[in-house]
Steps between C-alpha positions, in 0.01 A plus 500: 500500500304743290441396142429756231177462311591476134274649235543411136469799272603457139860592569532221758333250270765592246763464773388148588495404134854627466610313814359178361721561200795553733447150634624341181285551190701458179551818293223562250461779247184697570337806353474683833713804580778466759381542859606840643764461772342687792648298789865554398504831309799640310691181567606179332314184602602174336276339240535120497424255220460145621258218563316389812798277579798734504323837519396487867840362601682787332264758652573350844873538435469854365254629758687348794812677369301822542379586148159553343396262224192345347416283203360628175508463124655668197205740489640656821844577358414860417465583871825339618872522443590193714426147381592150619441206268494158665589174332137381484353828371359329187535802274418445134714640220302824468524566874874433494532758224305750713738439790806541277372829357404627846849425632674655200309824561634534855335227704690322777456125488609205712498162327478210742434303187771315307233425240513862381878512443462499123261796504755719677809342342634350819766231460411200713682170521314226312529261792522540875836478671593376846517772766663469844426845645357840406623856561216739584604868465320593822660230715855478632499119514439241223151360459479131577346374177598187312329389182472566129429843352507655156737798483559802281782450249503836318646829616376749241383818677432307823599541861528189712293537820536155659715197425518130574805280551535214253821304537690811607357715219272794578196497274238778479151410621360857520582786263385851418517674164358786298228428246466801273365769738401245761673292768496128559590269788489127438571173681616193312269277704143485623513586876177308557582175320494174696276643773741778597371817670727738310783558751687168495750591226517880541379585854486871419298459178196694629721787617704481178190535281352783707824700502566446129154626412500784753165359607252657739542410866204314642302490826663448837383310806471683834524194726855359486708424809876452531682321782796681652764359736752774586744231615559379144511837324830638371684714754446815293122447502428351842466838677423717197134536588417758233654285227316188616172692492583639157582153366160377619285782363177357362467198730210495742684358799826364634547190716787616720700234688430575867750275677802730490448619856556391860878507477704548820642812338196716416694675224490170311120515479382605157353855495159384383319828555735689270428262214127487579484881488683507166263241353191675636618822337467322163156359581629148575347293781740306724427160654711333767616174345554232766615140446376271778619267642805727465484807724835678514862436602430619856234235568719221361800605708326583828255209514678180393228298676254634241691385196302261282635143480533304176471127447872455569457654845689817407401866530321568173619751242305506175707653224561850646231484773582414862181328608312552827260239643186713477287197591632543857274760670787651701716532190210642300459774764872578486481523122192719515670739740757560225244518220282743696800719576592551136137528387411772752823699471458625142220633281432185299193477279467127556671175589567188295563170676675322217596136438409346834578140406710210629818364349426237238436135582675428170827569688459291818810617685391863494119455512307682773331529749651250743516715812378332820190720490418406140542128569288526814225686313504238225476224758627223276802371314567710187680207337222248557210734426625704204154600380399616845822702534442664160149605604629621837761721332244659267267580790789634708606739222142626478477533879820704529401728212158552658653590836743746342227678304280514811782657702520791254165617635660558841753753369453868587508582127275207401235723343747615233658159435392305194571126527647260245587132502745356246463126446640236265273382218395135502354496147810461281703267724272340763781276621731790584216685674417190705866456596519850648152500658325747268129433456349785299141426596581514871713812465247681282247444777748646751543810282126540449429467873767756589407750231842457339600508137650176367824502301564176313857403412567206270766254625856515366449165327285661228677832438619384158162385369425827324245781540190293431537317831319786671178422318452197725599692814257784427225250427536324835562802723208696355271222628648518850527877546328798341709628206525837677667331797789307348811549294762287326862508619763473224863416579766659278810308603776286351356163394830359371698545180334205326155661527341605170520760369685682783603434859294795627151547354531820299360697207226307319490212746460731801260728311267212415539355850392832651210524256367152580551546875300824490238405244218476757558805719845648419630446854845349452793488743858479373807378683709713512670837467860408426420185300265659243691662214469872434294460182275236654439715809396799289268280291316317781186714491477473121557124517228438759260702283583288194163325519311825436328488162577814300324631194515827307207633704544362850584220740354197671669438833445284809660760728575874522777623271693816423483615138694777329485725194731776377508780759324742263187285536368646824141380472353152516151359479450152645174350374392854411570658842763765569782337693746657747823487303808712454797500260365197317486277811186332635391210719222286353299246703438138413246428229433573133568863419519732202776761528491824303791738552492861380762771474482799727538593866363265764144567612603444863793373705566133435518172689840368386533185711332315786601178677140382542220348295356807328125486445403821321630852443386821336571869468255701709629848412822675407620470861321190629519127422330186625623141525416196709694186583529190716813403691582272792785730600591867518501660154735743329360698207705721269322823399632738238451801731520563873141470633355762733250260654396135483190321622502122538145360497372850584733540800775764475851366550825676576694573183877460507614469139854390419646619168639226277829569319342386174201731540176501695415472868450186708208501745429233760144366507318252726439131442159359410235594245550872469360780283735797464439859397818703462484879463796700370 
């Protein structure tokens, strides 16, 4: 991976100083003038007053909801019209007066601070009351919260935004009101009290604040993936290829369930190529998602002798998967004949062998593998030598995964097939991982040896632990596999009605989960289209980019991002260099960067999106741009104009640009470390 050399001119020194402030410094009055907002011109970033305790937590919530914000002091008020005051902001009386006057003159303020209720004449209950559930205006189901909260008791010139149930009475816990010429939104509680992350009472709080303030939209990730199983989509969407592609605009790739084939009636086979073509036309890569030891219905029906056997001596079905004894060489070859057929019949960009594990030893009757071949290979008694059987299962999972990845190299289209391996994490619940035979160290070695990317999925037993669980996963995986070669797999499914705050992870919980999962390299995989809500789906790229540090003059990011400005700002300098941008859209590489937008026509056509790790870019002339990148797979880049010619690492390539309905032209580029010159 190419890393940009970072120079530190005065503007970047100022940027770093400002970023340090964004990490939680308490507001202080200074004599300096407000910092000019060059990175987000003619827009409305959010100024935040808070301490090192609550400040960073609120910025995480706001930024993962897709809005620009940074911390500052009352001396910055002249440059902003959006302000959030947190409960631990520690403002003195003179600063509170400044805030009141600023709001009265037209400022828009959000008070997540019951301590300031007197300043803005908000009527709060003197004591907390018992709450059994909460109604969030952006959710159709009640929020599962029980506890004590203060509530608003007055109604003068206020609009109730959110309520809580207290003994059958609906009590306001979030209100909006006018304040002279200004506007105010307030909660009756501190969202971060008692170790909370901000979403537990009102899951949509980050979105609510951003929408109320009309705040600037922030950076977006370019590396998200969404799983897609046509078999579980609504009937009106299953074959609507254009709509599926439109719903997924902005994601890098799709993991498309590749087992809906091999039926006795060929018309029952899913028309994969039609969907692949529709996704490619929107610059989305498509990976064949396979689920060994499941193959397809045909293999299960035609080869009963190859069905895996569980501890009870029955043919093994794990949840929805009909399991094949891949440890048997003859059965493995039968399975591979089916896998190879689907992999070579369509224009996939890669293949993902996902969740190759055995049924859990925690459920003895259904545990696997107990086929004659498995028992013979083990060579002992699984009941007398439990430790030996556990080790055998882990090695067998690794062996089967290794053989599958190796077989990909024999396909006629192997040169264009990226490889992925999805495994179950053993960091958060080692017992569950042991029970299903998932040893991350062994499997990471398999992926490394095969040149495959590792996807790490946390077990279902920890899905309610909250977003911060991915810190531990990232920490372990990054020591097993290069950060460029792994991703985190997030499941968005029903966890049960008793789960707090909601059965499905959504809004703030999902936003922060995506942010933590993608903090290292922004590669995050989400299951699945059909289970992710409409708002959450449209916010995924913003959420993953929530860890990007924003300031008035630039960004610090661990991965490439897309940034935007009003369309009239057609010119951008990144670290002082003219950048290929158009209509206020640009892709910025990882690193510390100053961004200076200017009004006027673009200096050249722009690079609007790329599903690769961008290294550098620049405008060469009014009709020529340069950019370089690294990618393990084929790359789609979105250019603002149709190019006449393209060279990839000095070699001319055929240009076949596909217009995107939202503007621009998609071009297909080769994998690897590539330098591109596009002429228009």
